[in-house]
C-alpha positions as CSV (number, residue, x, y, z in Angstrom):
1,M,-6.8,20.6,1.4
2,A,-3.3,19.0,2.1
3,T,-2.2,16.4,-0.7
4,W,0.2,13.6,0.3
5,T,1.9,11.4,-2.1
6,I,3.2,8.0,-1.4
7,D,7.1,8.0,-1.3
8,T,7.9,4.7,-3.1
9,T,11.4,4.8,-1.8
10,H,10.4,4.5,1.7
11,S,7.0,2.4,1.3
12,E,6.3,-1.2,0.6
13,V,3.3,-3.2,-0.6
14,G,3.3,-6.5,0.6
15,F,1.0,-9.6,0.9
16,K,1.4,-13.2,2.4
17,V,-0.6,-16.4,1.6
18,K,-0.4,-19.8,3.0
19,H,1.1,-22.5,1.0
20,L,0.2,-26.1,1.2
21,V,-1.6,-25.1,4.5
22,I,1.9,-25.4,6.4
23,S,3.9,-22.6,5.3
24,T,3.8,-18.8,4.2
25,V,4.8,-17.4,0.8
26,T,5.2,-13.7,0.9
27,G,5.3,-11.2,-2.1
28,K,5.1,-7.6,-3.1
29,F,4.6,-5.1,-5.8
30,K,7.7,-3.3,-6.7
31,R,5.7,-0.5,-8.6
32,F,2.9,1.5,-7.0
33,E,1.5,5.1,-6.6
34,G,-1.0,6.7,-4.5
35,N,-2.1,10.1,-2.6
36,I,-3.9,10.9,0.4
37,Q,-6.0,14.2,0.7
38,S,-6.9,15.5,4.1
39,D,-7.5,18.9,5.8
40,K,-6.9,17.3,9.4
41,E,-3.5,16.8,10.6
42,D,-4.6,13.6,12.2
43,F,-5.9,12.2,8.7
44,S,-9.5,11.5,10.4
45,D,-11.0,12.9,7.0
46,A,-8.4,11.5,4.5
47,K,-9.4,10.5,1.1
48,I,-7.1,7.8,-0.2
49,Q,-6.4,6.4,-3.8
50,F,-3.7,3.8,-4.7
51,N,-2.7,2.0,-7.7
52,A,-0.2,-1.0,-8.0
53,D,1.3,-2.3,-11.3
54,I,0.5,-6.1,-11.6
55,N,3.6,-6.7,-13.8
56,S,5.9,-5.7,-10.5
57,I,4.9,-8.5,-8.5
58,D,7.7,-10.3,-6.9
59,T,7.6,-13.1,-4.8
60,G,11.1,-14.0,-5.0
61,N,10.5,-16.8,-7.7
62,E,10.3,-16.0,-11.4
63,G,8.2,-18.9,-12.4
64,R,5.6,-18.2,-9.4
65,D,5.4,-14.6,-10.6
66,G,4.9,-15.6,-13.9
67,H,2.0,-17.8,-12.9
68,L,0.7,-14.8,-11.0
69,K,0.6,-12.5,-13.7
70,S,-1.4,-15.1,-15.8
71,P,-5.2,-15.3,-16.4
72,D,-5.2,-18.2,-13.8
73,F,-4.5,-15.2,-11.1
74,F,-4.1,-11.5,-11.8
75,D,-4.2,-11.6,-15.8
76,A,-1.7,-8.8,-16.0
77,A,-2.2,-8.5,-19.8
78,G,-6.0,-7.9,-19.3
79,H,-5.9,-6.0,-16.0
80,P,-2.6,-4.3,-15.5
81,Q,-3.3,-2.6,-12.2
82,L,-5.1,-3.1,-8.9
83,S,-6.5,-0.2,-7.2
84,F,-8.2,1.0,-3.9
85,V,-10.3,4.1,-3.3
86,S,-11.3,5.1,0.3
87,N,-14.9,5.8,1.2
88,S,-14.8,6.3,5.0
89,I,-12.4,6.4,7.7
90,A,-12.9,6.0,11.5
91,N,-10.5,7.2,14.1
92,H,-10.3,4.5,16.8
93,G,-8.1,6.6,19.1
94,G,-4.4,6.6,19.6
95,G,-3.5,6.7,15.8
96,D,-5.6,3.5,15.0
97,F,-7.9,3.9,12.2
98,I,-10.3,1.6,10.2
99,V,-10.3,2.8,6.5
100,K,-13.2,1.3,4.5
101,G,-12.9,1.6,0.6
102,N,-13.3,-0.3,-2.7
103,L,-10.4,-2.5,-3.9
104,T,-10.3,-3.6,-7.7
105,I,-8.4,-6.6,-8.9
106,K,-8.8,-8.4,-12.2
107,G,-11.9,-6.0,-12.9
108,V,-13.8,-7.1,-9.9
109,T,-14.3,-4.3,-7.3
110,K,-15.2,-5.2,-3.8
111,P,-15.6,-3.5,-0.4
112,V,-12.5,-3.9,2.0
113,E,-11.7,-2.9,5.4
114,L,-8.2,-2.0,6.4
115,D,-6.4,-1.4,10.0
116,V,-4.3,1.6,9.8
117,E,-1.8,2.8,12.5
118,Y,-0.8,6.3,12.1
119,G,3.0,6.7,13.0
120,G,3.0,10.3,13.2
121,I,4.3,13.5,11.2
122,Q,8.2,14.2,10.8
123,K,10.4,16.4,8.8
124,D,12.9,14.5,6.5
125,F,16.5,15.3,5.8
126,Y,15.4,17.4,2.7
127,G,12.9,19.7,4.8
128,N,9.7,17.8,3.4
129,T,7.0,17.0,5.7
130,V,6.2,13.2,5.8
131,A,3.8,11.1,7.5
132,G,4.1,7.4,8.3
133,F,1.4,4.5,8.3
134,E,1.3,0.8,8.9
135,I,-1.7,-0.8,7.0
136,S,-3.1,-4.3,7.3
137,G,-6.0,-6.5,6.2
138,K,-7.1,-9.7,4.8
139,I,-9.2,-10.3,1.6
140,N,-10.4,-13.6,0.1
141,R,-8.6,-14.0,-3.4
142,Q,-11.7,-15.9,-4.8
143,D,-13.9,-12.8,-4.4
144,F,-11.6,-11.0,-6.9
145,G,-11.7,-13.8,-9.5
146,L,-8.4,-15.2,-8.5
147,T,-9.9,-18.8,-8.4
148,W,-7.1,-21.0,-9.5
149,S,-6.8,-23.8,-7.1
150,A,-5.2,-27.3,-6.9
151,A,-5.3,-29.9,-4.2
152,T,-2.7,-31.8,-2.5
153,E,-2.7,-35.7,-2.1
154,T,-4.3,-35.2,1.3
155,G,-6.9,-32.7,0.1
156,G,-5.4,-29.6,1.3
157,L,-5.2,-26.5,-0.7
158,V,-2.1,-25.6,-2.6
159,V,-2.8,-21.9,-2.0
160,S,-5.0,-20.7,0.7
161,D,-8.0,-18.3,-0.1
162,E,-7.1,-15.6,2.4
163,V,-4.4,-13.1,1.5
164,K,-2.9,-10.9,4.2
165,L,-2.1,-7.5,3.4
166,Q,0.8,-5.7,4.8
167,I,1.6,-2.2,3.7
168,N,3.9,0.4,5.1
169,V,3.7,4.0,3.6
170,E,5.5,7.0,4.1
171,A,3.9,10.1,2.6
172,I,5.1,13.4,1.5
173,R,3.1,16.5,1.9
174,K,3.1,18.4,-1.3
175,A,4.0,22.2,-1.2
176,S,0.6,24.1,-1.3
């Protein structure tokens, strides 16, 4: 079985959420790790494991990042990592996959479904075999205990419950 590790210098783990119902705030996790195990070249049998460091959250605003790390949201002190472990993958042809697995945030584990676009395999400048993937999905933050909420004067939510995930991964095949 081939093992692939996420190349963190060529990957990004991002999210976006509606703010005040009218605009979008984006963020990312700067520190993460993961691996993929697969016997097949097309990754149709892949097993995926991923972790992100909550304290590495970055939305471009230090005050907001501090609030996200607090018990109102991720509770970084009590739950320093989020994790994902796949349990099935379905090839929908043309490099499109649906990956199902369990996402754990703030000690709560829920099933999620992610859309994956497989970009292919290439050799990098160092002779490594690398594979590329674009991953997207949506989660409801309330499902994971991220329940802080406030309403605007007109009754709209300050932060929407739906969070869109946008992940780009380049993975390096480990030598056998």
